[in-house]
C-alpha positions as CSV (number, residue, x, y, z in Angstrom):
1,M,0.0,-0.1,-0.5
2,T,1.6,3.5,-0.9
3,V,-0.9,5.5,0.0
4,T,-4.6,5.7,2.4
5,A,-6.8,8.8,3.2
6,D,-7.8,9.4,6.7
7,Q,-11.3,9.3,7.3
8,Q,-14.0,12.0,9.4
9,P,-16.9,9.1,9.4
10,Y,-18.6,11.1,12.4
11,Q,-17.8,14.6,10.7
12,Q,-18.9,13.4,7.5
13,G,-21.7,11.3,8.4
14,Y,-23.9,12.9,11.2
15,L,-22.6,16.5,11.0
16,P,-24.8,16.5,7.7
17,V,-27.4,15.1,8.9
18,L,-28.1,17.1,11.9
19,S,-26.7,20.3,9.7
20,L,-30.3,19.2,7.4
21,C,-32.5,18.3,10.6
22,Q,-31.9,22.2,12.2
23,Q,-32.4,24.6,8.8
24,L,-35.1,22.2,8.7
25,V,-37.4,22.6,11.8
26,Y,-35.4,25.5,13.3
27,K,-34.4,26.9,9.7
28,L,-31.0,27.7,11.2
29,G,-28.0,27.5,8.7
30,P,-25.7,25.2,7.3
31,L,-23.0,23.9,9.0
32,N,-19.0,24.1,7.8
33,V,-17.7,21.2,9.0
34,D,-14.4,21.1,7.6
35,T,-13.1,18.2,8.0
36,G,-9.3,18.1,7.4
37,A,-7.5,16.5,4.0
38,G,-5.7,13.6,5.8
39,F,-3.4,11.5,3.9
40,V,-1.3,8.8,5.4
41,T,1.9,7.4,3.6
42,A,5.0,6.1,4.1
43,D,6.3,9.0,5.2
44,N,3.8,9.9,8.5
45,Y,2.2,5.4,9.3
46,K,4.6,5.7,12.4
47,D,2.0,8.7,14.3
48,V,-0.5,7.8,12.7
49,V,-1.0,4.1,14.0
50,A,-0.9,5.6,18.0
51,L,-3.3,7.6,17.0
52,A,-5.3,4.9,16.5
53,E,-3.7,3.0,18.8
54,Q,-5.1,4.9,21.4
55,G,-8.7,5.0,19.9
56,V,-8.1,8.9,18.7
57,R,-10.4,10.3,16.3
């Protein structure tokens, strides 16, 4: 494997649905959530392994 993407399932899945519901029910503006762009490569995988073992999301 050369590269893999770092995903944020909570921020990319639940928050958009929450935002839509708040817009429809409470007439609020949309949420703007920056999920960042992260890639795991051979150069930085050790940092990511440590976080994954701790259960950091």
